[in-house]
N, C-alpha and C positions, 0 to 999 in steps of 0.2 A: 668596053663598059666594065670589067672587071678593075682596071686603075679606077674607075669614077667610085665602085659601090668601096674600093680600099680609100679611095680622099675622103670619104662622105664618114667611112667606120673610124679613121683616124682623128677627124675633127671633131670626132664627136668622142672619143675616148680622151682628149684633149683639153674638151669643156668639164668633162666628170672630173679630171684631175685638177683642174684650172678650180673649181666650187671644193673638191675635196680638201684643197690647198688652204681657199678662204675660210674655210667654217673650221681648219683646227688652228688658221691663226685668229681668228675672231676669240675663239676659248682660251687660245694661249694668254689674247694681250687681256681678257676681262678677267681672267686669274689674277694679274699681279700690275695691277696698271701704276705702281709705283714705281718697279719697275722700268717702267716705261721712261717716265716721268723723272727719273734718276741716273736712269743709265745701270745701275748697279742693281746684283739681284743681293734680297737680305744674306743669303747663305753666306756669297762671296764678301758681305760688308762683316758680316760676323767672325768672316775668316781673316780679313784683312787686320781689323783690329784687335784679334785672338779673344773673344770673349764667347761665350756659351749662352745667355740668359741676356734677354733686354727687360731686366728689372732696375738697376742700379744703377741711373744715370749720372752717378755722380763718380762710378768706379770705372764707366765709360765713356765719362769727358777728363779722366786724369790719361787713359789710355787713350785715347786721341792726340790731349794733348803733346804728351811723350813721343808718338810716332811723328807728331807734325813735325817739332822739333828737331828730332832726331832722325829727319829728311828734309834738312834746310839746305836750299842749295847756296847758299853763305857758308854752310859748313861744309862742304862738300858732297850734301844730299841731294837725292834725284828729286826735281821739279814732278818731275808724271807719277813714281812714287809718293811725294806728299799732297798730288790731287788727290791719287786713288781712298789715301787716308782722309782727305778732306769730304769726298763723293760717299765716300764708306760711313761716318757720321752724321753725313747729313741724312744716307737712309735709313739708320739705324733712328737718328730722331723722328723719322716720320713714321715709323712702327711704335715707336714707344708714343707718342700721342694718339695713333690710332685705337693702342689697346685701353691707351687713357679711358677713350672716348666710349669705345667698345663697353667698358667697366662703369661707367658713370651712365652710360643708356641704359643697360642692366638694371640694374639702381634705381633711376627712376620712376620707372611702373611700378616697384614695390612701395617706394614712400608716398610718391601722389597717389596711389590707390587707398594707404594708409591714413594719409593725410583725406582722403574727401570720403573717407566711410568715420574717422571722428568728425569731423566737420559735420556728416547728414546724423549721427547718433548728438552732437550737442545742439542741434535748430531740431531737432525731433522731442530731445527734452524739455527745452526753452517753451518750445508749444506745448510740451503735456502738463509744464505748471502750469504759462499761463489761462492753459484750462483746466487746471486744478484752481487755480487760485480764483477766478471768476466763480468756478462752481459753490466755491464758501462761498 
């Protein structure tokens, strides 16, 4: 009977551990889907290309091209390192585009709110002008 109880307890502990691990994996996966897609983390990409900020894509592209040529297997470089440089650049490009879309999304509601306010104000002015002209 003690063996049966111990087995049930071990099974329950195992199920709880699997559930906890599943939740941890779900959280980490949802945090950075781009890392899953590209297979490389943003901080690792920045270290590979030796950049601190993702603001000037021309500088980043120049750094990428330099490292790509430097690691060309035809010139005695490493295909593995060249592939890492390519993946790092792709990851940074994705992040750059994501940052641009976030910036444009934060700007759009302000612009659309202003334009809708202006449009409604203009239509109110037209309506009041029409009313004023009719009463004269």
